[in-house]
C-alpha positions in Angstrom: -98.0 -134.0 -61.2 -96.1 -136.2 -59.0 -96.9 -139.8 -59.9 -95.8 -142.9 -58.0 -96.0 -146.1 -60.0 -95.9 -149.5 -58.3 -95.6 -152.8 -60.1 -93.3 -155.8 -60.5 -92.5 -155.3 -64.2 -90.8 -152.3 -65.7 -88.2 -151.2 -68.2 -85.8 -152.4 -69.6 -88.0 -155.5 -70.0 -88.9 -155.7 -73.7 -92.1 -157.7 -73.6 -95.4 -157.6 -71.8 -96.4 -155.3 -68.9 -92.8 -154.0 -68.2 -92.6 -152.6 -71.7 -95.8 -150.6 -71.4 -95.2 -149.4 -67.9 -91.7 -148.2 -68.9 -92.9 -146.4 -72.0 -95.8 -144.8 -70.0 -93.4 -143.5 -67.3 -90.9 -142.2 -69.9 -93.7 -140.4 -71.8 -95.0 -138.8 -68.6 -91.5 -137.5 -67.6 -91.2 -136.0 -71.1 -94.5 -134.2 -70.5 -92.9 -132.5 -67.4 -94.4 -134.8 -64.6 -92.2 -136.2 -61.8 -92.4 -140.0 -61.8 -91.1 -142.5 -59.3 -91.4 -146.3 -59.7 -91.2 -149.0 -57.1 -90.5 -152.2 -59.0 -88.4 -155.4 -59.2 -85.2 -156.0 -61.2 -85.9 -157.0 -64.8 -86.5 -160.7 -65.2 -89.3 -161.2 -67.8 -89.9 -163.1 -70.0 -86.9 -165.4 -69.4 -87.7 -165.8 -65.7 -84.1 -164.9 -65.0 -82.8 -161.7 -63.4 -81.0 -159.7 -66.0 -77.2 -159.5 -65.9 -76.1 -156.4 -64.0 -79.0 -156.7 -61.5 -79.5 -158.6 -58.3 -82.7 -160.4 -57.2 -81.6 -160.0 -53.5 -80.6 -156.3 -53.2 -82.3 -153.0 -53.2 -81.1 -150.5 -55.8 -82.1 -147.1 -57.1 -81.5 -145.8 -60.6 -83.0 -143.5 -63.2 -84.7 -145.1 -66.2 -86.2 -143.0 -69.0 -86.3 -139.9 -66.7 -88.1 -141.7 -63.9 -86.5 -142.6 -60.6 -86.8 -146.4 -60.1 -86.4 -148.2 -56.8 -85.7 -151.9 -57.4 -86.7 -154.3 -54.7 -85.7 -157.9 -54.1 -87.7 -160.7 -55.7 -87.5 -164.5 -55.9 -87.7 -165.6 -59.5 -88.4 -169.3 -60.0 -86.9 -171.0 -63.0 -90.2 -172.9 -63.6 -93.1 -170.7 -62.6 -96.1 -172.7 -61.7 -99.2 -172.1 -59.5 -97.6 -172.1 -56.0 -94.2 -170.9 -57.2 -95.7 -168.0 -59.0 -97.7 -167.0 -55.9 -94.5 -167.2 -53.8 -92.7 -165.1 -56.5 -95.4 -162.4 -56.3 -95.5 -162.5 -52.5 -91.7 -162.1 -52.3 -91.9 -158.8 -54.2 -95.0 -157.6 -52.3 -93.2 -158.1 -49.0 -89.8 -156.6 -50.0 -91.4 -153.6 -51.7 -93.8 -152.8 -48.9 -91.5 -150.5 -46.8 -90.3 -148.8 -50.0 -93.7 -147.9 -51.4 -94.9 -146.7 -47.9 -91.7 -144.6 -47.5 -92.5 -142.9 -50.8 -95.6 -141.4 -49.2 -93.2 -138.8 -47.7 -92.6 -137.6 -51.3 -96.3 -136.5 -51.3 -97.3 -137.9 -54.7 -100.5 -136.7 -56.3 -101.4 -140.2 -57.7 -100.3 -143.7 -56.6 -100.8 -146.0 -59.5 -100.4 -149.8 -59.2 -100.4 -152.2 -62.0 -102.1 -155.7 -61.9 -100.7 -158.2 -62.0 -99.8 -158.5 -59.2 -103.0 -157.7 -57.3 -101.0 -158.5 -54.2 -99.4 -155.1 -54.4 -102.7 -153.3 -54.3 -103.2 -153.0 -50.5 -99.8 -151.4 -50.1 -100.6 -148.9 -52.9 -103.9 -148.0 -51.3 -102.2 -147.5 -47.9 -99.4 -145.4 -49.5 -102.0 -143.2 -51.1 -103.8 -142.7 -47.8 -100.6 -141.7 -46.1 -99.8 -139.2 -48.8 -103.3 -137.8 -49.2 -103.1 -138.9 -52.9 -105.5 -140.5 -55.3 -105.1 -144.2 -55.8 -105.4 -145.8 -59.2 -105.4 -149.5 -60.1 -104.5 -150.4 -63.7 -105.6 -154.0 -64.7 -103.5 -155.5 -67.5 -104.7 -159.0 -66.8 -107.6 -160.4 -64.7 -105.0 -162.6 -63.1 -107.3 -164.1 -60.5 -109.9 -165.3 -63.0 -107.2 -166.5 -65.3 -105.4 -168.4 -62.6 -108.5 -170.4 -61.8 -109.6 -170.9 -65.4 -106.1 -172.1 -66.4 -106.0 -174.5 -63.5 -103.1 -172.7 -61.7 -105.1 -172.4 -58.4 -107.4 -175.1 -56.8 -111.2 -174.5 -57.3 -111.9 -174.6 -53.6 -110.1 -171.3 -53.1 -112.1 -169.5 -55.8 -115.0 -168.0 -53.7 -112.8 -166.5 -51.0 -110.2 -165.2 -53.4 -112.8 -163.6 -55.6 -114.4 -161.9 -52.6 -111.0 -160.6 -51.6 -110.3 -159.3 -55.1 -113.7 -157.5 -55.2 -113.0 -155.9 -51.8 -109.5 -154.7 -53.0 -110.7 -153.4 -56.3 -113.6 -151.5 -54.9 -111.3 -149.6 -52.5 -109.6 -147.7 -55.4 -110.6 -144.3 -56.6 -109.9 -145.1 -60.2 -109.7 -148.5 -62.0 -108.5 -148.8 -65.6 -108.1 -151.7 -68.0 -107.0 -152.3 -71.6 -110.0 -153.5 -73.6 -113.8 -152.9 -73.9 -114.6 -156.5 -72.9 -112.4 -156.2 -69.8 -114.1 -152.9 -69.0 -117.5 -154.7 -69.2 -116.3 -157.2 -66.5 -115.5 -154.5 -64.0 -119.1 -154.2 -62.7 -118.9 -157.9 -61.9 -116.1 -157.0 -59.5 -118.4 -154.5 -57.8 -117.2 -151.4 -59.5 -119.2 -148.5 -60.8 -118.2 -147.8 -64.4 -118.2 -144.1 -63.6 -115.0 -144.7 -61.7 -113.5 -146.8 -64.5 -111.2 -145.8 -67.4 -110.4 -147.5 -70.7 -106.6 -147.3 -71.0 -105.5 -149.3 -74.0 -102.1 -150.6 -74.7 -100.5 -148.7 -77.6 -98.0 -148.8 -80.4 -95.6 -146.3 -81.8 -96.8 -146.2 -85.4 -93.7 -144.2 -86.4 -91.4 -147.0 -85.1 -93.5 -150.0 -86.3 -94.6 -149.6 -89.9 -94.8 -151.7 -93.1 -91.6 -152.1 -95.1 -91.5 -153.3 -98.7 -87.9 -154.4 -98.7 -87.1 -157.9 -97.5 -86.4 -158.1 -93.7 -82.7 -158.7 -92.9 -83.9 -161.6 -90.7 -84.6 -163.5 -93.9 -81.0 -163.6 -94.7 -80.0 -164.3 -91.1 -82.3 -167.3 -91.0 -81.2 -168.4 -94.5 -84.8 -168.3 -95.9 -85.6 -168.6 -99.5 -86.7 -165.3 -101.1 -90.2 -166.7 -101.8 -90.6 -168.4 -98.4 -93.9 -167.7 -96.7 -93.2 -166.8 -93.1 -95.7 -167.5 -90.3 -94.3 -165.6 -87.3 -95.0 -165.8 -83.6 -93.1 -163.2 -81.5 -93.5 -162.7 -77.8 -93.6 -164.4 -74.5 -93.5 -168.2 -74.5 -95.6 -168.9 -71.4 -98.2 -171.5 -70.6 -101.3 -169.3 -71.1 -100.6 -168.8 -74.8 -101.1 -172.5 -75.7 -98.2 -172.4 -78.1 -98.2 -176.2 -78.8 -100.8 -175.5 -81.4 -98.2 -173.7 -83.6 -96.0 -176.8 -83.7 -99.0 -179.0 -84.4 -99.9 -176.8 -87.3 -96.2 -176.9 -88.5 -96.4 -180.7 -88.5 -99.4 -180.6 -90.7 -97.7 -178.3 -93.1 -94.3 -180.1 -93.2 -95.0 -181.1 -96.8 -95.1 -177.4 -97.8 -91.5 -176.5 -98.3 -92.4 -172.9 -99.0 -94.0 -172.3 -95.6 -91.8 -171.6 -92.6 -92.8 -171.1 -89.0 -90.6 -168.7 -87.0 -90.9 -168.6 -83.3 -89.2 -165.6 -81.6 -89.0 -164.9 -77.9 -88.3 -166.4 -74.5 -90.2 -167.7 -71.5 -90.8 -170.6 -69.2 -92.3 -172.8 -72.0 -89.6 -172.3 -74.6 -87.3 -175.2 -73.6 -90.2 -177.6 -73.7 -91.4 -176.3 -77.0 -88.0 -176.6 -78.6 -87.8 -180.2 -77.5 -91.3 -180.8 -78.9 -90.2 -179.3 -82.3 -87.1 -181.5 -82.7 -87.0 -182.8 -86.2 -89.3 -180.2 -87.7 -87.3 -178.6 -90.5 -90.0 -176.0 -91.1 -89.6 -174.4 -87.7 -86.9 -171.8 -86.9 -86.2 -170.1 -83.6 -85.0 -166.6 -82.6 -84.3 -165.0 -79.2 -86.2 -162.0 -78.0 -85.0 -159.0 -80.1 -84.0 -155.6 -78.9 -86.4 -152.7 -79.5 -84.3 -151.3 -82.3 -84.8 -154.5 -84.3 -88.5 -154.9 -83.6 -89.7 -153.4 -86.9 -87.4 -155.6 -88.9 -88.7 -158.6 -87.0 -92.4 -157.8 -87.4 -91.8 -157.2 -91.2 -90.2 -160.7 -91.4 -93.8 -162.0 -91.2 -96.1 -162.7 -94.1 -98.6 -163.5 -91.5 -98.5 -163.1 -87.7 -99.7 -165.9 -85.4 -101.6 -165.1 -82.2 -102.6 -168.3 -80.3 -104.7 -167.9 -77.2 -106.3 -170.6 -75.0 -110.1 -170.6 -75.0 -110.1 -170.4 -71.2 -108.2 -167.1 -71.2 -110.5 -165.3 -73.6 -111.4 -161.7 -72.6 -109.5 -162.1 -69.3 -106.4 -160.8 -71.1 -105.9 -158.8 -74.3 -102.6 -159.8 -76.0 -100.2 -156.9 -75.8 -98.4 -158.0 -78.9 -101.5 -157.4 -81.1 -100.8 -153.7 -81.5 -97.4 -154.2 -83.1 -98.7 -156.9 -85.4 -101.4 -154.7 -86.7 -99.1 -151.7 -87.1 -96.7 -153.8 -89.2 -99.3 -154.0 -91.9 -99.4 -157.8 -92.0 -102.5 -160.0 -91.5 -103.0 -161.9 -88.2 -104.2 -165.4 -87.6 -105.6 -165.7 -84.1 -107.1 -168.6 -82.2 -110.1 -167.1 -80.5 -113.8 -167.8 -79.9 -116.3 -165.9 -82.0 -117.7 -162.8 -80.1 -114.5 -162.2 -78.1 -112.9 -158.8 -78.5 -109.9 -160.3 -80.2 -112.1 -162.0 -82.8 -114.0 -158.7 -83.4 -110.7 -156.7 -83.7 -109.5 -159.1 -86.4 -112.8 -159.2 -88.4 -111.2 -157.5 -91.4 -107.5 -157.7 -90.5 -107.0 -161.4 -90.3 -108.5 -164.8 -89.8 -109.8 -166.3 -86.5 -109.7 -170.0 -86.0 -111.1 -172.1 -83.1 -108.8 -172.4 -80.0 -107.2 -175.8 -79.8 -107.7 -176.7 -83.5 -104.3 -177.0 -85.2 -105.9 -178.2 -88.4 -107.9 -175.0 -88.8 -104.8 -173.0 -88.0 -102.8 -174.9 -90.6 -105.5 -174.4 -93.2 -105.6 -170.7 -92.5 -101.8 -170.4 -93.0 -102.0 -172.4 -96.2 -104.9 -170.3 -97.5 -103.1 -167.0 -96.9 -99.9 -168.4 -98.5 -101.8 -168.5 -101.8 -103.6 -165.2 -101.4 -101.2 -162.3 -101.8 -103.9 -159.8 -102.5 -105.9 -160.9 -99.5 -102.8 -160.6 -97.3 -102.2 -157.1 -98.6 -105.8 -156.0 -98.0 -106.0 -157.4 -94.5 -102.6 -155.9 -93.6 -103.7 -152.5 -94.8 -106.9 -152.6 -92.8 -105.0 -153.7 -89.7 -102.5 -150.9 -90.1 -105.4 -148.4 -90.4 -107.0 -149.8 -87.2 -103.7 -149.5 -85.3 -103.3 -145.8 -86.4 -106.9 -145.0 -85.4 -107.2 -147.0 -82.1 -103.8 -147.8 -80.7 -101.4 -145.0 -81.8 -99.3 -144.0 -78.8 -99.8 -140.2 -78.8 -103.6 -140.4 -78.7 -103.8 -143.2 -76.1 -101.2 -141.6 -73.8 -102.6 -138.1 -74.1 -106.1 -139.3 -73.2 -104.6 -141.1 -70.2 -102.8 -137.9 -69.1 -106.1 -136.1 -69.2 -107.7 -138.8 -67.0 -104.9 -138.5 -64.5 -105.4 -134.7 -64.4 -109.2 -135.1 -63.8 -108.4 -137.7 -61.1 -105.9 -135.3 -59.3 -108.1 -132.2 -59.6 -110.9 -133.7 -57.6 -111.0 -133.4 -53.8 -107.9 -135.0 -52.3 -107.9 -137.8 -49.8 -107.1 -136.9 -46.2 -103.7 -137.8 -45.0 
């Protein structure tokens, strides 16, 4: 197949949507498909264009076997509601002529990744020009989340949701990453017969439990018996990461418990200032892919905070690696959410916004080595069964083939 992928995030970004889109495209090229990508220069999660790239120039390069066309984008240092919208709009405008020009390549599928939904109309038009199938992949319900998190004013909700429904209904296929997100698609006016579950995945051969002590323990000068509660990933506003520091404050008396926060993002400078004076909190920058397994095996327990108002609108992409590492997970989530159900046997779920409950859960697991081992093993088994990359990506490829082998759209 010829597959045109359109989205703002792509390799070599190491976190979030860019990581998954990059891995997907590389896997498809290894399977013999031709893949082109219209995207932005890498900037996430630090909200700074990576050295060697420009936010103001067009550029073409080959990444993982796919031909990538980089388009200008404005990257705000402090992304907020309006600034984030301008950021997305800048890419949607600069990439419009590029994605439409790719229709001359005659792709079989034009796949766009949300967020940003702002790119969806151009993807739909490019598919029509090429006589191709159009496919929308929803990583986050960004519109609902923007209102629920207070990033957009409530008065805009009704017209924006109507526009979102109109856009989503125009696509031949719509996919998303969790069962609960799938269940919300009919509310967007979609027939589930046109929808596909396309989970995020993990390479279980690259992320796996290691018995030996992680080299990060030595690098952080941690005691051999220190119990490490690890958060690794984007440090943005929707994670509600303040709860981690509040839990660390409550456990400052426990010299054997250390909180390690690894990653980058818009909220990190504020969080570091908030943690000043906490000797039980240590920081690491975002780590390269080749050190990810060592990092995840640093944890005795993984921490996965999530704000209550983001529940089931997003499925944290970092969860797959946490489970594959064979360590238990403590998540802040409401009962009945998919995240809570996923961790029923592989960790502990505490109420969102309750740092005391989070601290109690860390302290409980610190004294329960057998429980940690059992939860970690169950999490690993779940990762192998549900999120292993070969199975997830092979099923996605079959869905692409089924999509393409139907009657083609007229040019």
